[in-house]
Backbone bond lengths (Angstrom), bond angles and torsions (degrees), N, CA, C in turn:
res aa  C-N    CA-C-N  psi(-1)  N-CA   C-N-CA  omega(-1)  CA-C   N-CA-C  phi
1 X - - - 1.438 - - 1.506 108.47 -
2 X 1.274 115.22 148.99 1.439 121.73 -176.09 1.526 111.74 -87.40
3 X 1.363 114.20 144.93 1.462 116.38 177.00 1.526 108.49 -80.13
4 X 1.359 118.39 123.71 1.482 118.76 -173.91 1.521 112.95 -70.41
5 X 1.300 117.88 -13.73 1.465 118.71 179.70 1.488 112.84 -79.77
6 X 1.298 117.24 -14.75 1.452 119.44 179.29 1.493 110.59 -84.67
7 X 1.323 114.57 170.51 1.502 120.65 178.87 1.521 111.97 -55.23
8 X 1.284 110.68 138.38 1.435 115.92 176.75 1.531 111.98 92.34
9 X 1.309 117.32 -17.40 1.428 119.64 178.41 1.504 110.93 -87.85
10 X 1.290 114.79 173.73 1.448 118.96 -175.51 1.528 112.48 -77.28
11 X 1.286 117.14 -30.99 1.434 121.81 179.57 1.532 112.39 84.49
12 X 1.306 117.31 174.71 1.464 119.80 -178.38 1.543 109.58 -69.34
13 X 1.289 116.10 149.05 1.437 121.64 179.10 1.506 110.32 -77.50
14 X 1.285 117.08 127.53 1.492 120.22 -178.60 1.492 110.96 -96.94
15 X 1.315 116.90 132.16 1.467 122.60 178.68 1.514 108.05 -102.61
16 X 1.312 114.15 148.57 1.482 115.79 175.91 1.521 110.25 -67.70
17 X 1.338 116.58 147.89 1.504 118.39 -177.33 1.523 109.92 -65.01
18 X 1.307 112.59 147.43 1.469 118.65 178.54 1.559 107.89 -78.62
19 X 1.321 115.07 128.76 1.447 119.72 -178.89 1.525 109.13 -90.57
20 X 1.328 117.70 140.69 1.443 119.04 175.46 1.515 110.55 -66.83
21 X 1.327 118.60 154.07 1.475 118.27 179.76 1.533 110.42 -62.99
22 X 1.302 114.20 150.03 1.446 119.83 -176.92 1.525 108.83 -73.17
23 X 1.302 115.01 130.38 1.466 121.35 -179.44 1.524 108.84 -91.25
24 X 1.287 115.27 127.65 1.472 120.59 178.07 1.502 109.23 -91.81
25 X 1.324 114.42 145.41 1.482 117.30 176.43 1.546 109.42 -65.71
26 X 1.339 115.71 152.68 1.458 117.53 178.79 1.512 112.37 -62.40
27 X 1.332 117.16 150.40 1.459 120.86 -177.59 1.518 110.37 -67.34
28 X 1.308 114.61 128.42 1.478 120.43 174.78 1.472 108.61 -122.79
29 X 1.313 117.92 127.86 1.466 118.22 179.55 1.528 110.06 -66.72
30 X 1.325 113.96 141.68 1.458 119.81 -179.59 1.531 110.78 -88.22
31 X 1.287 116.72 150.88 1.437 121.09 177.58 1.488 111.96 90.70
32 X 1.331 116.23 176.72 1.501 119.72 -177.98 1.510 109.04 -70.97
33 X 1.305 113.98 148.28 1.474 119.97 179.45 1.520 107.80 -71.06
34 X 1.334 114.02 140.84 1.465 119.47 -179.58 1.501 108.36 -77.79
35 X 1.297 115.79 123.38 1.481 120.29 175.81 1.463 111.49 -78.14
36 X 1.347 117.61 142.02 1.484 119.00 177.92 1.543 108.01 -67.30
37 X 1.318 113.78 148.31 1.432 121.19 -178.89 1.518 109.44 -78.76
38 X 1.310 114.55 105.36 1.497 119.07 -177.11 1.499 110.43 -135.08
39 X 1.321 116.74 36.63 1.476 119.11 179.85 1.497 109.79 -69.41
40 X 1.339 114.30 141.73 1.476 120.28 176.85 1.514 113.37 85.92
41 X 1.355 118.70 -7.04 1.463 120.64 178.42 1.496 106.55 -113.79
42 X 1.333 118.73 122.88 1.449 119.51 -179.32 1.560 109.09 -66.15
43 X 1.333 116.66 161.16 1.484 118.35 -177.66 1.522 112.73 -58.50
44 X 1.286 119.20 -35.54 1.453 120.60 179.42 1.498 108.62 -135.72
45 X 1.335 116.98 136.02 1.453 122.43 177.41 1.526 105.84 -122.42
46 X 1.267 119.27 114.55 1.491 125.62 -179.42 1.539 110.56 51.42
47 X 1.324 115.21 38.51 1.454 117.74 179.09 1.500 115.52 78.90
48 X 1.312 117.86 8.24 1.480 122.02 -177.88 1.542 106.14 -107.64
49 X 1.328 112.83 160.67 1.457 118.74 174.81 1.485 112.96 -73.24
50 X 1.294 117.94 171.50 1.505 120.93 -179.17 1.533 110.22 -61.88
51 X 1.329 115.90 -42.14 1.452 119.06 -178.37 1.523 111.41 -62.92
52 X 1.337 117.20 -43.24 1.437 121.07 179.27 1.516 110.38 -65.08
53 X 1.338 116.94 -37.57 1.463 119.69 -179.75 1.559 109.00 -66.58
54 X 1.318 118.44 -37.56 1.470 120.11 177.49 1.509 110.69 -65.07
55 X 1.334 117.07 -42.98 1.461 118.63 179.36 1.496 110.98 -61.53
56 X 1.328 117.88 -38.47 1.447 120.34 -178.93 1.517 109.41 -71.03
57 X 1.316 118.85 -32.82 1.482 120.91 178.76 1.538 109.73 -68.82
58 X 1.309 117.01 -34.73 1.453 121.05 -176.11 1.552 113.36 -87.93
59 X 1.313 117.29 -12.33 1.480 118.86 -174.70 1.513 110.95 -70.05
60 X 1.316 118.40 133.79 1.444 121.68 -173.69 1.570 113.29 -82.49
61 X 1.287 116.52 -20.30 1.508 117.14 -177.28 1.520 109.72 -81.62
62 X 1.339 116.76 155.44 1.423 121.35 -179.53 1.550 110.73 -69.34
63 X 1.289 115.54 144.04 1.443 119.99 179.73 1.529 110.07 -82.41
64 X 1.321 114.70 138.64 1.475 120.23 175.85 1.531 107.71 -113.96
65 X 1.272 115.98 153.69 1.438 118.84 177.82 1.503 111.28 -71.95
66 X 1.276 118.20 162.06 1.446 121.17 179.72 1.514 113.52 -60.21
67 X 1.323 114.89 -39.64 1.469 120.47 -178.18 1.520 110.37 -62.82
68 X 1.345 116.64 -38.67 1.476 120.07 -179.85 1.491 111.05 -71.24
69 X 1.327 119.92 -32.35 1.450 121.83 -173.91 1.546 112.86 -89.97
70 X 1.304 118.27 -11.24 1.481 119.10 -176.11 1.538 112.60 -61.02
71 X 1.338 120.39 -46.26 1.470 117.68 178.76 1.511 112.79 -59.95
72 X 1.317 116.94 -38.48 1.454 119.89 179.26 1.493 111.50 -66.39
73 X 1.380 117.65 -41.64 1.455 120.74 -179.65 1.532 109.99 -66.52
74 X 1.315 117.77 -39.56 1.464 119.79 175.99 1.490 112.01 -58.18
75 X 1.328 115.36 -41.66 1.454 122.70 -178.53 1.532 109.07 -66.44
76 X 1.300 117.41 -41.24 1.444 121.34 178.60 1.515 111.41 -66.30
77 X 1.338 117.64 -41.30 1.457 118.93 176.76 1.476 112.49 -64.62
78 X 1.295 119.96 -41.02 1.460 121.16 178.23 1.513 111.39 -64.63
79 X 1.360 116.87 -37.00 1.494 120.21 178.90 1.514 109.88 -70.62
80 X 1.315 118.83 -37.31 1.445 120.61 175.87 1.515 112.32 -64.80
81 X 1.337 117.05 -39.29 1.476 119.75 175.08 1.511 110.84 -62.42
82 X 1.338 114.34 -40.27 1.501 117.96 176.61 1.504 112.58 -62.01
83 X 1.374 115.45 -40.36 1.486 119.55 177.08 1.490 112.89 -63.25
84 X 1.335 117.50 -39.06 1.481 121.60 176.59 1.519 111.96 -64.28
85 X 1.377 115.32 -40.36 1.426 118.86 177.45 1.533 111.50 -65.14
86 X 1.312 116.72 -40.59 1.460 120.72 176.47 1.538 111.69 -60.71
87 X 1.328 115.43 -41.96 1.476 118.23 179.28 1.504 113.49 -60.97
88 X 1.337 116.14 -34.65 1.474 121.65 179.14 1.524 111.71 -75.16
89 X 1.351 116.10 -25.97 1.492 117.87 -173.02 1.505 112.65 -97.08
90 X 1.343 120.44 -17.06 1.446 120.27 -174.22 1.519 110.98 -69.42
91 X 1.309 115.29 127.13 1.484 122.52 177.88 1.537 107.16 -137.72
92 X 1.330 114.01 132.92 1.501 119.41 177.50 1.472 107.70 -126.49
93 X 1.314 115.50 137.96 1.489 122.45 176.99 1.522 108.04 -106.48
94 X 1.344 113.73 130.78 1.465 119.15 175.45 1.523 108.69 -126.77
95 X 1.324 116.27 138.69 1.463 122.11 179.16 1.523 108.81 -120.69
96 X 1.334 116.90 137.77 1.452 120.48 179.61 1.542 109.79 -64.08
97 X 1.358 118.23 164.32 1.421 121.73 -177.22 1.536 113.70 -58.94
98 X 1.351 116.35 -39.89 1.458 118.00 -179.85 1.547 112.04 -91.34
99 X 1.291 117.23 4.07 1.476 122.72 176.57 1.501 114.47 74.16
100 X 1.314 117.72 16.07 1.495 120.95 -177.89 1.524 110.84 -78.42
101 X 1.366 116.82 -30.04 1.487 119.34 -175.12 1.520 107.05 -127.66
102 X 1.356 115.18 133.88 1.462 122.71 175.05 1.519 107.07 -125.56
103 X 1.352 114.98 130.97 1.464 119.69 -175.99 1.529 108.33 -127.30
104 X 1.329 117.82 133.50 1.453 122.51 169.65 1.510 106.78 -111.43
105 X 1.340 114.76 123.85 1.476 119.25 -174.10 1.527 109.70 -137.66
106 X 1.321 113.30 159.18 1.468 120.98 174.56 1.537 109.35 -113.22
107 X 1.300 118.51 -177.46 1.467 121.52 -178.56 1.530 111.28 -70.18
108 X 1.330 114.56 157.95 1.456 119.75 176.97 1.539 115.54 72.68
109 X 1.333 115.85 23.53 1.473 118.12 178.99 1.530 114.37 79.91
110 X 1.312 117.01 18.82 1.461 120.86 -179.25 1.516 109.75 -84.01
111 X 1.352 116.19 97.90 1.478 120.37 -179.87 1.508 107.77 -87.97
112 X 1.323 116.34 122.03 1.481 120.17 -176.26 1.506 111.78 -100.70
113 X 1.333 120.31 -33.77 1.472 122.88 -178.32 1.527 108.18 -148.64
114 X 1.341 116.22 138.32 1.430 123.56 169.22 1.538 105.43 -125.09
115 X 1.332 117.92 121.41 1.431 123.04 -177.64 1.521 108.03 -118.19
116 X 1.355 117.03 123.66 1.441 121.67 176.98 1.499 110.18 -104.25
117 X 1.296 118.30 128.42 1.467 124.09 178.06 1.555 108.24 -82.13
118 X 1.295 119.29 170.91 1.438 122.59 -176.69 1.579 110.89 -65.17
119 X 1.312 115.77 -35.03 1.475 116.21 -179.86 1.513 112.64 -70.16
120 X 1.316 118.66 -11.42 1.481 120.54 177.42 1.537 111.34 -69.86
121 X 1.284 117.40 -24.82 1.471 122.24 -177.70 1.540 110.98 -78.95
122 X 1.334 117.00 -11.59 1.456 121.01 176.39 1.564 110.40 -80.68
123 X 1.325 118.69 -15.58 1.404 123.27 178.12 1.463 113.86 -80.50
124 X 1.344 119.72 155.35 1.470 121.47 174.18 1.508 108.32 -70.58
125 X 1.336 116.81 166.13 1.455 122.23 179.56 1.547 111.16 -60.82
126 X 1.299 117.11 -40.78 1.441 122.18 -178.94 1.555 110.98 -65.90
127 X 1.328 114.98 -45.18 1.468 119.46 -179.48 1.554 109.78 -65.16
128 X 1.338 116.40 -41.94 1.449 120.63 -178.57 1.546 109.59 -66.79
129 X 1.286 117.79 -39.46 1.473 121.36 177.00 1.523 112.05 -62.87
130 X 1.319 116.38 -46.70 1.445 119.61 178.52 1.513 112.14 -63.75
131 X 1.319 116.74 -42.93 1.473 122.55 179.51 1.535 110.75 -62.69
132 X 1.323 116.08 -43.46 1.491 122.06 179.24 1.569 108.49 -65.37
133 X 1.293 118.39 -46.51 1.470 120.97 -179.24 1.538 110.63 -61.39
134 X 1.323 116.44 -42.45 1.470 119.03 -179.33 1.506 111.23 -66.68
135 X 1.338 115.92 -38.22 1.490 119.26 -179.90 1.535 110.18 -69.40
136 X 1.308 118.09 -38.91 1.469 122.21 178.31 1.531 108.27 -63.85
137 X 1.296 117.98 -44.27 1.476 121.72 -179.65 1.512 110.98 -63.63
138 X 1.326 116.98 -40.69 1.473 121.13 175.79 1.501 110.66 -60.33
139 X 1.318 118.39 -48.19 1.461 122.35 -178.14 1.529 112.53 -64.57
140 X 1.318 117.11 -46.37 1.469 118.63 -179.19 1.532 112.28 -67.99
141 X 1.314 116.98 -37.79 1.476 119.01 177.50 1.554 110.61 -64.21
142 X 1.327 115.87 -42.66 1.480 118.68 179.41 1.561 109.05 -66.74
143 X 1.319 118.29 -36.79 1.484 117.92 178.34 1.532 110.98 -68.30
144 X 1.309 117.66 -36.94 1.479 120.54 175.42 1.532 111.31 -61.77
145 X 1.357 114.99 -45.16 1.464 119.40 178.78 1.555 111.56 -60.48
146 X 1.336 115.04 -45.28 1.455 121.03 -178.14 1.547 110.80 -63.18
147 X 1.355 114.52 -43.26 1.462 117.63 -179.51 1.519 111.35 -66.01
148 X 1.339 116.75 -44.59 1.463 117.60 179.97 1.495 112.72 -62.18
149 X 1.353 117.46 -35.45 1.471 120.78 178.01 1.555 110.00 -66.53
150 X 1.341 116.53 -42.99 1.489 120.46 -179.98 1.537 110.08 -64.29
151 X 1.327 116.20 -41.93 1.483 119.26 -178.55 1.523 108.67 -68.07
152 X 1.329 117.19 -40.14 1.486 121.13 178.28 1.510 109.68 -58.66
153 X 1.341 118.75 -44.51 1.452 121.50 177.92 1.526 111.43 -65.36
154 X 1.348 117.61 -41.35 1.446 122.48 -177.42 1.558 111.26 -65.67
155 X 1.356 116.26 -42.28 1.440 119.84 -175.60 1.525 114.04 -90.77
156 X 1.318 119.00 -5.47 1.443 121.73 -175.15 1.528 111.20 -60.66
157 X 1.320 118.28 -42.01 1.473 118.60 -176.34 1.539 109.14 -72.58
158 X 1.323 120.20 -28.98 1.477 120.08 179.58 1.553 107.83 -68.91
159 X 1.352 117.52 -43.20 1.440 118.78 -177.49 1.562 109.95 -72.48
160 X 1.307 116.09 -30.52 1.461 118.46 178.06 1.544 109.17 -66.12
161 X 1.327 118.19 -41.14 1.451 122.96 179.22 1.543 110.54 -65.47
162 X 1.341 114.76 -35.25 1.503 117.86 179.72 1.505 110.21 -71.76
163 X 1.339 117.69 -37.74 1.482 121.03 178.38 1.545 109.67 -64.45
164 X 1.350 115.77 -40.64 1.512 118.71 178.44 1.527 109.93 -62.07
165 X 1.339 116.22 -41.04 1.455 120.62 -179.24 1.515 110.85 -65.69
166 X 1.337 116.40 -37.64 1.480 120.67 179.52 1.500 113.62 -69.88
167 X 1.322 117.58 -25.26 1.467 121.46 -178.46 1.541 110.91 -81.52
168 X 1.300 117.60 -17.46 1.469 120.73 -178.01 1.486 111.79 -67.44
């Protein structure tokens, strides 16, 4: 039999090149852009945008000047920083009933350590998985409760001061 790659043979069959899929231009809405309805509100009110000016007009609480609110804002910022620090520091340890699994977790599902004792390896995979999941849930739930209680205590005086100011 003859080699098709040599002269006189048919040669390899050539296929047309594969074309990449046609790219469509991104969708652009036709016609003029609809302007937001902002009649009656100047473009800027006290250096604020139209939306901020509307919110201020609709807000039920009395407005305070910036100088009056600065100490309160500084206090709120320091309390929020304290709450963030607490969130990073909270750690709760939970141990399963039989002591096979120990979990150290933080708030928001932050699992930091899972420790399996020797008797954990006597359990089946399904039992160990269920026991580990239950212990992780216990630890994270307790960490969430502890953090919310600490934040509530930290921010309680700020909200009490704000309530007193609102009653004046």
